[in-house]
C-alpha positions as CSV (number, residue, x, y, z in Angstrom):
1,M,-0.1,0.3,0.3
2,T,1.2,3.5,-0.8
3,A,1.1,6.2,1.7
4,T,-0.3,9.7,1.3
5,T,2.0,12.1,3.0
6,S,1.3,16.1,3.8
7,E,4.0,16.5,0.5
8,G,1.7,14.3,-1.6
9,L,1.6,10.5,-2.6
10,A,4.7,8.3,-1.4
11,I,6.4,6.3,-4.1
12,R,8.6,3.6,-3.3
13,I,12.1,4.1,-5.6
14,I,15.4,1.9,-5.8
15,N,18.4,4.2,-6.9
16,K,21.2,2.0,-8.5
17,G,22.8,5.2,-10.1
18,K,25.4,7.4,-8.8
19,H,23.3,10.4,-8.5
20,P,20.8,11.8,-5.9
21,L,17.2,11.0,-5.9
22,P,15.1,13.1,-8.1
23,S,14.0,16.1,-6.2
24,Y,11.5,19.0,-7.0
25,A,13.8,22.4,-8.0
26,T,11.0,24.9,-6.5
27,T,8.0,24.7,-4.2
28,H,5.4,24.7,-7.3
29,S,7.6,22.8,-9.6
30,A,5.5,19.9,-11.3
31,G,8.2,18.0,-12.3
32,M,11.5,16.4,-10.6
33,D,14.6,16.3,-12.6
34,L,16.2,12.9,-14.0
35,R,19.8,12.8,-14.4
36,A,21.8,10.5,-17.0
37,N,23.6,7.7,-15.1
38,L,26.6,7.1,-17.4
39,D,29.8,5.5,-17.4
40,A,30.9,7.8,-20.4
41,P,29.3,10.6,-22.0
42,V,26.8,9.6,-25.1
43,V,27.4,12.2,-28.5
44,L,24.1,12.5,-30.2
45,A,24.7,13.7,-33.8
46,P,22.0,15.9,-35.3
47,G,18.8,13.6,-35.8
48,Q,20.1,10.7,-33.7
49,R,18.4,9.4,-30.7
50,A,19.6,7.3,-27.4
51,L,18.3,5.8,-24.9
52,I,19.8,7.5,-21.9
53,P,19.9,5.4,-18.5
54,T,18.6,6.7,-15.2
55,G,19.8,4.2,-12.4
56,L,16.3,4.4,-11.0
57,Y,13.2,2.0,-10.6
58,L,9.6,2.9,-9.5
59,E,6.9,1.3,-8.0
60,L,3.6,3.6,-8.8
61,P,0.8,3.0,-7.2
62,A,-2.2,1.6,-9.4
63,G,-4.2,4.5,-11.1
64,T,-0.7,6.7,-11.6
65,E,1.5,7.1,-14.1
66,A,4.8,8.6,-14.7
67,Q,5.7,10.8,-17.3
68,V,9.2,11.5,-18.6
69,R,9.0,15.0,-20.5
70,P,11.5,17.4,-22.2
71,R,13.3,19.7,-20.4
72,S,12.6,23.4,-21.9
73,G,16.4,24.2,-21.8
74,L,17.7,21.2,-23.4
75,A,15.2,21.9,-26.3
76,F,15.2,25.7,-26.6
77,K,19.3,25.9,-26.3
78,H,20.4,22.4,-27.9
79,G,17.3,21.2,-30.1
80,V,17.3,18.2,-27.8
81,T,14.0,16.7,-26.2
82,V,12.5,13.3,-25.6
83,L,11.5,11.8,-28.3
84,N,8.3,10.0,-27.3
85,A,7.2,13.0,-24.9
86,P,5.4,12.5,-23.0
87,G,6.8,9.0,-21.9
88,T,4.6,6.9,-20.0
89,I,5.9,4.8,-17.2
90,D,3.2,2.2,-16.1
91,A,2.3,1.8,-12.4
92,D,3.2,-2.2,-13.3
93,Y,6.7,-1.9,-15.1
94,R,9.6,-2.2,-12.9
95,G,12.3,-1.8,-15.1
96,E,14.8,0.9,-15.1
97,V,13.6,4.5,-15.9
98,G,15.2,5.7,-19.1
99,V,14.9,8.7,-21.3
100,L,14.9,8.7,-25.2
101,L,16.5,11.9,-26.4
102,I,17.0,13.2,-29.6
103,N,19.0,15.8,-31.2
104,H,16.8,18.2,-33.5
105,G,19.5,20.4,-33.2
106,Q,22.1,21.1,-36.0
107,E,25.2,20.7,-33.7
108,P,26.0,17.4,-31.8
109,F,25.3,17.4,-28.3
110,E,27.2,15.6,-25.6
111,V,25.2,14.1,-22.7
112,K,27.3,13.6,-20.0
113,D,26.9,11.6,-16.7
114,G,24.8,13.5,-14.0
115,E,23.4,15.9,-16.4
116,R,19.5,16.6,-16.0
117,V,18.3,15.3,-19.3
118,A,14.5,15.2,-18.6
119,Q,11.3,15.9,-16.1
120,L,9.5,13.4,-14.2
121,V,5.8,14.1,-13.7
122,V,3.6,11.5,-11.8
123,S,-0.2,11.9,-12.3
124,R,-3.4,9.9,-11.8
125,Y,-5.3,8.8,-14.7
126,L,-9.1,7.6,-15.1
127,R,-9.6,4.5,-16.9
128,V,-12.5,4.3,-18.6
129,T,-14.9,1.8,-20.4
130,L,-15.3,2.4,-24.3
131,E,-19.3,2.0,-25.4
132,E,-19.3,1.8,-29.3
133,S,-22.0,4.3,-30.7
134,A,-23.6,5.0,-34.3
135,D,-23.3,8.7,-33.3
136,L,-21.7,11.6,-30.8
137,R,-23.7,14.4,-29.4
138,A,-23.5,17.5,-31.1
139,T,-21.5,20.4,-29.8
140,E,-20.6,24.0,-30.8
141,R,-17.1,22.9,-32.2
142,G,-18.3,19.8,-33.8
143,A,-15.6,18.4,-35.9
144,G,-13.5,21.2,-36.4
145,G,-9.9,20.6,-35.8
146,F,-6.5,21.8,-36.2
147,G,-6.3,25.5,-36.5
148,H,-10.1,25.9,-37.1
149,T,-10.4,28.9,-34.4
150,G,-8.0,31.2,-36.2
151,T,-4.6,32.5,-34.6
152,R,-6.6,35.9,-33.7
């Protein structure tokens, strides 16, 4: 059973890496920084991707997921982001947390041991039952999709 503390939900974690546990940088941060746990730097050429290990293993409570999200500074400064953003870690997964990085920049990017490479956000989710139907209830928006409301 997972406990809820005054700080939020308590989650079991194993740290087989060389770095401290993820933590929130500020009082209102939604994500905790994940650090690369590397024996040697990994160089990402433009367009290249790599799975970066963290050394972390989670035990999430049922009804939650952990999302691996990009760090805005890496994306803005270097064009490096999480390829499958957000990557979902399911509550029944017990393997190592990895970060799938891709270099969309124009220069090679070196991922160093201990570097903050992504954020981890834990969220509750709702499981649903799908009920097949011949029609959907009408709304004001209807089938209007991408860009249908304009830019101003």
